N, C-alpha and C positions, 0 to 999 in steps of 0.2 A: 115505406120511406127510408127507414134504417137500412134495410137489405139493398135498396138503391144507392145509397151513399157508399156503402162498403164496396159495392160492385164499381162504383164510378172512381174511387180512390182510397188513399189513407185517410184514417180517422185522426183527429187531433191528438188523441192519447197515442197512437202509433207513432205519429211524428215526433212527439216529446220523447217517448222511449228510444227512438232511433238517435234523436240528437244527444240523449244522455249516454247511449252506448258509444256513440262516435266521439263525444267528449272524453270519456274514460280511456278509449283507445289513443287518442292523441297525447293525453297525459301520461300513459304508459310508454307510449313510443318516446315522447320527450324525455322522460326519466331514464328510459333505457339507453338513449344516445349519451345523456349526461354521464350515467354510469361508465358506459364505455369509454368515454373521453378521459374521465378520471382514472380508470384502470390504465389506459394507455399512457397518461402523464406519469403515473406511479412507476410503471413498467419502464419508461424512458429514463427516469431520474435513478432507479436501481440499476440499470445497465450502464449508466454513466458512471455511477458511483463503483460499481463492480470493475469497470474498464480502468478507472483512475487508480483503483487500488492494485488491480493486477499489474499495470504499468509500474507502479512504485515498487512492488515486491520484485519484479524483473531486475530493475535498476540496482536494488540492494543486493540481490543475488550476484549481479555482474560485478559490483564492487568487491564484495566479500570473498568471492570466489578465488580470484587469483590476486593475492596480496604480494607486492614485490619482495623479493629476498634481498636482506642485508649483502651487498657484493663482498664485504670483507669476510663472510661467513665461508670457510672452506667447504668445498662440495665433496661429498663421500668421505669425510673425515671420521666418521664414527660419532660425531657430536651433533645435535640437533641443529637444523637450520634455523636462522632468526630472521625476524621480520626487520625492517628497517625501524619501525615503531609500531607499537600496538598497546592500547590501553583500553579494556573493556569494563564497563560499569554496568550497573543495573538500569540506569536511565539513559545512557548514552554510550557510544563507542567512537574511539579516535584511532586513526591509523594512518599511515602513509600508503597511498594507492594510486591507481590511475584512473583519472576521470576522463570519459569520452568527451571529445570535443564537438561532435557533430560533423565532423569533416572526414571521419574514417580513421583517425588517429587518436592517441589518448595523451593526457598531460599528467605528469607527476604532481602530486599535490598532498598536502596535510589535511585530512578529511575527518569532519566530525559529523555523526549522525545523532539528532537529539530532537526533542519535542518541546515546542515553546508556544503557548497561547494556542493551544490545540491545532497546531500546524506541524506536520513533520518536515524538518528542515535538513538539509545538507550544507553545512559551513565549511568553506574550503578556502586554501591560500596556496599558491605555488610552493612547492617545496625547494628549500634553499640548503644548501650545505652550512656547516658550522661557520666557515670563514666568510659568509655573506654579511655585507655591512649595512644593508637596507632591510627594513621589516616590511615584508609584503602586506598588502591590504586584505582583510578577511572579506570573502564574499559569501553570500547566503542565497541558496535556491529552495524554494518551497515545493516539496514533492506533492504534498495533498494536504487539505484541511478537513476539519471535522472529526479529529482523532482526539480521543480522551485520554488514553493511557499508551505509553511505549514501554516495553519491557525487554530487556536482553538477558540471556542466559548462556552459560559456556560449558562445554562439555570436554572433560580431559583428565589427565593425571596431574594432580596438583603437587605431589612430592614423589620422590624416588621409591619404588616398591608398593605405592597404593594403587587401588582400583580407580578407574575412571568415574568420574561423578559430576553432575551438574552444579555449578557454582555461579553466584551473581556477579563476581569480580574476577577479571583476568589481566595481570599486571604486564605481561609480555616480558621481553620481546619475543619469546616463543609464541606460537598461536595455538589456539584450542583446536580439538579434533572436530567440533561442532559448534556452530552459533544458532541459538534460537531467538527469533524475533517475535513477539506478541504485540499485537496493535489492536486496541479496543476503539470502536467507533462512538461518537456521541449519539448520532441520529437513532431514534427508537424505531424499531421494526426492521431495522437492517440485520441480517444473520451475522453472527460471529464468524469471522474470517479464520480459517486455520493457521495455525503456527507456521512460520518460514522456518525451515531448517537448512542451513547452509553448512558445507563442509569445506572450510578455506584451505587452500594449499598455496605454498609459496612459489612464486613464478621466478625463474631465473631471469635476470636483467639482460637485455640485449647487449652485445659487445659494442 
């Protein structure tokens, strides 16, 4: 009798074993799909953060590479050229520079780059000459959020006859040879971004 039942189909035990194996396969497949989606979301968020940080550093490099020269400074006079204004500190940097307008041209502005409430900000106002009678309104643009610490350092010769060194403050109106920007992020698990090193140069104003 048993032999005939085995020949005619599956036994109850075989069916239970098959259902158990099928259930385990479904659980494993569901867990694998969930893990894959989680990894995809993590990768998307990391790529988004990396893109935002890369865009921010590109803008900072653009702003600090070509700093307008003071037009009253003689060219090739043997004296170092001066910026219109430059004040470098450990936690922020202020200078007169050219902001891109998004329309293919730039706008001369008083610029300050700083960190406030975990957001990297560019505060700016249109640059006015000393005889201007109105005080321009300061505007702010947030470059990125999620930043824990912003640190500037400046390399150059701080006194005649001395060797170049890194310092945390640069009073200007001369500009340093190098500017280092260090930005630490809050989010755990995000790799530390390399320091941004910029070699600023004074750009001759257009006639």
